[in-house]
C-alpha positions in Angstrom: -12.5 23.4 -6.1 -13.3 19.7 -5.8 -15.4 18.1 -8.6 -17.4 15.0 -9.0 -15.6 12.2 -10.9 -18.5 11.9 -13.3 -17.4 14.2 -16.1 -13.7 13.1 -16.0 -14.6 9.4 -16.2 -17.2 9.9 -19.0 -14.5 11.7 -21.0 -12.0 8.9 -20.2 -14.4 6.2 -21.3 -15.1 7.9 -24.6 -11.4 8.8 -25.1 -10.2 5.2 -24.3 -7.9 6.3 -21.4 -8.1 6.0 -17.6 -7.9 8.4 -14.8 -5.7 7.3 -11.9 -7.0 7.2 -8.3 -4.0 7.7 -6.1 -4.7 7.0 -2.4 -3.5 9.7 0.0 -1.9 8.9 3.3 -0.7 12.3 4.6 0.1 15.9 3.6 3.2 14.9 1.6 1.3 12.3 -0.4 -1.5 14.8 -1.3 0.9 17.5 -2.3 3.0 15.2 -4.5 0.0 13.8 -6.3 -1.6 17.3 -6.9 1.6 18.8 -8.2 2.2 15.9 -10.6 -1.4 16.1 -11.9 -1.0 19.9 -12.5 2.4 19.5 -14.1 1.1 16.8 -16.5 -2.3 18.6 -17.0 -4.1 15.4 -16.0 -7.4 15.0 -14.1 -6.9 13.1 -10.9 -8.8 11.3 -8.1 -7.5 11.4 -4.6 -8.6 8.2 -2.8 -9.1 7.9 1.0 -9.6 4.6 2.7 -11.5 4.5 6.0 -8.3 3.5 7.8 -6.4 6.5 6.2 -9.4 8.7 7.1 -8.9 7.8 10.8 -5.2 8.2 10.6 -5.5 11.7 9.1 -7.9 12.8 12.0 -11.2 12.4 10.2 -12.8 13.4 6.9 -13.3 17.0 7.7 -9.6 17.4 8.3 -8.9 15.8 4.9 -11.4 18.0 3.1 -9.9 21.1 4.7 -6.4 20.1 3.7 -7.2 19.2 0.1 -9.3 22.3 -0.5 -6.6 24.5 1.1 -3.9 22.8 -1.0 -5.8 23.2 -4.3 -6.0 26.9 -3.6 -2.5 27.3 -2.1 -0.8 25.4 -4.9 -2.9 27.0 -7.7 -4.2 23.6 -8.9 -6.5 24.1 -11.9 -6.9 20.5 -13.2 -10.1 18.6 -12.2 -9.6 16.9 -8.7 -12.1 14.5 -7.1 -11.8 13.5 -3.5 -13.1 10.0 -3.2 -13.8 7.6 -0.4 -12.2 4.2 -1.2 -14.0 1.0 -0.2 -16.5 2.8 2.0 -19.0 1.3 4.3 -22.5 2.7 4.1 -21.8 4.8 7.3 -18.5 5.9 6.0 -20.0 7.1 2.7 -22.6 9.1 4.7 -19.8 10.7 6.8 -17.8 11.6 3.7 -20.8 13.2 2.0 -21.4 15.2 5.1 -17.7 16.3 5.3 -17.6 17.6 1.7 -16.1 14.7 -0.4 -17.0 15.1 -4.1 -17.1 11.3 -4.7 -17.7 8.2 -2.6 -17.5 4.4 -3.0 -19.9 2.2 -1.3 -18.5 -1.3 -1.2 -21.5 -3.6 -0.7 -19.9 -6.5 -2.4 -19.8 -8.6 0.8 -23.6 -8.2 1.3 -26.2 -10.5 -0.3 -27.0 -8.9 -3.7 -30.5 -7.7 -2.5 -28.9 -5.8 0.4 -26.2 -4.3 -1.8 -28.9 -3.1 -4.2 -31.1 -1.6 -1.4 -28.2 0.3 0.1 -26.8 1.4 -3.3 -30.2 2.6 -4.3 -30.4 4.9 -1.3 -27.0 6.3 -2.0 -27.7 6.9 -5.7 -30.6 9.1 -4.7 -28.6 11.1 -2.2 -25.5 11.5 -4.4 -27.5 12.5 -7.4 -29.2 15.2 -5.4 -25.9 16.6 -4.3 -24.0 16.2 -7.6 -21.5 13.7 -6.0 -20.2 10.7 -8.0 -20.8 7.2 -6.6 -18.8 4.0 -7.2 -20.3 0.6 -6.4 -18.6 -2.8 -6.3 -19.7 -6.3 -7.3 -17.7 -9.4 -6.5 -14.9 -9.4 -4.0 -11.6 -8.0 -5.1 -8.7 -10.1 -3.7 -5.9 -9.3 -1.3 -6.1 -7.3 1.8 -7.2 -3.7 2.3 -7.7 -2.3 5.8 -8.4 -5.8 7.1 -10.8 -6.8 4.3 -9.5 -10.0 2.6 -10.7 -11.4 -0.7 -9.0 -13.9 -3.0 -9.3 -12.4 -6.5 -12.7 -13.7 -7.5 -14.5 -12.6 -10.6 -17.8 -10.7 -10.6 -21.0 -12.0 -12.1 -21.8 -9.9 -15.2 -25.6 -10.1 -14.5 -25.1 -8.8 -11.0 -22.9 -6.0 -12.4 -25.8 -5.0 -14.7 -28.2 -5.0 -11.8 -26.0 -2.6 -9.9 -25.1 -0.5 -12.9 -28.8 -0.1 -13.7 -29.4 1.6 -10.4 -27.7 4.7 -11.7 -24.3 4.6 -10.1 -21.5 6.7 -11.8 -18.9 3.9 -12.0 -18.6 0.2 -11.2 -15.8 -1.8 -9.7 -16.0 -5.4 -10.6 -13.6 -8.2 -9.6 -11.7 -9.6 -12.6 -9.1 -11.5 -10.8 -7.3 -8.4 -9.5 -6.0 -8.1 -5.9 -4.9 -5.4 -3.6 -1.2 -5.2 -2.6 1.6 -7.1 -4.2 0.7 -9.8 -6.6 1.9 -13.4 -5.8 4.2 -15.1 -8.2 1.5 -17.6 -9.2 -1.1 -15.0 -10.0 -3.0 -16.1 -13.2 -3.5 -12.5 -14.5 -6.7 -10.5 -15.2 -9.7 -12.3 -16.6 -10.4 -10.3 -19.8 -13.2 -12.7 -20.6 -15.0 -11.5 -17.5 -14.2 -7.9 -18.2 -15.6 -8.2 -21.8 -18.8 -9.8 -20.5 -19.2 -7.1 -17.9 -18.5 -4.3 -20.5 -21.1 -5.7 -22.9 -23.7 -5.7 -20.1 -23.1 -2.2 -18.7 -22.5 -0.3 -21.9 -21.2 3.2 -21.4 -20.7 2.9 -17.6 -17.0 3.6 -16.7 -15.4 0.5 -15.0 -12.9 0.7 -12.2 -9.8 -1.5 -11.7 -8.8 -1.9 -8.1 -5.3 -3.2 -7.2 -3.5 -1.4 -9.9 0.0 -2.0 -8.4 2.0 -4.7 -10.1 -0.4 -5.4 -13.0 1.8 -5.6 -16.1 1.6 -2.5 -18.4 0.2 -4.5 -21.4 -2.6 -5.9 -19.2 -3.5 -2.4 -18.0 -3.6 -1.1 -21.6 -5.8 -4.0 -22.7 -8.2 -3.4 -19.7 -8.5 0.3 -20.7 -9.3 -0.8 -24.2 -12.2 -2.9 -22.8 -13.8 -0.1 -20.8 -11.7 0.4 -17.7 -11.7 4.2 -17.0 -10.4 4.5 -13.5 -7.4 2.6 -12.0 -6.6 2.6 -8.3 -2.9 2.9 -7.2 -1.8 2.9 -3.6 0.8 0.2 -2.7 3.2 1.2 -5.5 3.5 4.8 -4.2 4.0 3.5 -0.6 6.8 1.2 -1.8 8.5 4.0 -3.7 8.2 6.4 -0.8 9.6 3.8 1.7 12.5 2.9 -0.6 13.6 6.5 -1.1 13.3 7.3 2.6 15.3 4.2 3.5 18.1 5.2 1.1 18.3 8.7 2.6 18.6 7.3 6.1 21.0 4.5 5.2 23.3 7.0 3.5 23.4 8.9 6.8 22.0 12.1 5.3 19.7 12.6 8.3 22.9 13.1 10.4 24.4 15.7 8.1 23.6 19.3 9.0 19.9 19.7 9.4 19.2 16.5 7.5 16.9 15.4 10.3 14.4 18.2 9.5 11.2 16.4 8.3 11.1 18.6 5.2 14.5 17.3 4.2 14.0 13.8 5.5 10.8 13.3 3.6 11.8 15.1 0.4 13.3 12.1 -1.5 10.1 10.1 -0.7 7.9 12.8 -2.1 10.0 12.9 -5.3 9.6 9.1 -5.5 5.8 9.4 -5.2 5.8 12.1 -8.0 7.8 9.8 -10.3 5.5 6.9 -9.6 2.3 9.0 -10.3 3.9 10.4 -13.5 4.7 6.9 -14.7 1.1 5.8 -14.1 -0.5 8.8 -15.6 1.6 8.2 -18.8 0.6 4.5 -18.8 -3.1 5.3 -18.3 -3.1 7.9 -21.0 -4.5 10.8 -18.9 -1.6 13.2 -19.5 -2.9 16.4 -21.2 -6.6 15.4 -20.7 -7.5 17.9 -18.0 
């Protein structure tokens, strides 16, 4: 059964570890992440971007697949199904479809409009027992066509949004989506500390977890980051393992073309990546 991310993140914040949000892209992805979470006894958040939602034939299809898989694989660790970087309309659709958590990214609106829309969603998600993530300040890089350059959020604006009663807050601290450029200056811990001081017990979310050095991740967790999003890293691992399989000509041996065989090395690569991240985030054994 899907759960809200509220409890798992409250525990993570108090215990100084972080729960990973791993974005899902298809059945293989979902299965690999759920099995790894179960094996490591770790809570987990499955992230779905609006683009991935379209690709997987809509939110109802995803809810059906995830619920069926939790039952079919005997998953007992806490699992939240979360809309990543949702529009207001997207959040409404996911709530209707049965997601247990949504993100409303109003960071590109003027702060007043971000507050108005977030307020409405706080009321609705509270009534339904669904967790809500809000965002302040653009996060850099590109995700589903949305481009930002790694700005830092204003701590006072963060407090304004946090005070509305959201479950968790994503704030730009110089992080970007995708691969980090060679000249990336790193995370702004100064900004993170200032935000943490303002929002108190609220769990903070770090987007663009791929490629941030391990020591920076650990420092961010120490300063109140309780949820870290990973997507690109799993995609790169999956692509590399699949490429090796094909380049070695294994798809031409026997029934090597069978998608279950063809995609198996990629699935193992996702599992290995998720395991590595859960160990780094400190969520192993915390379910």
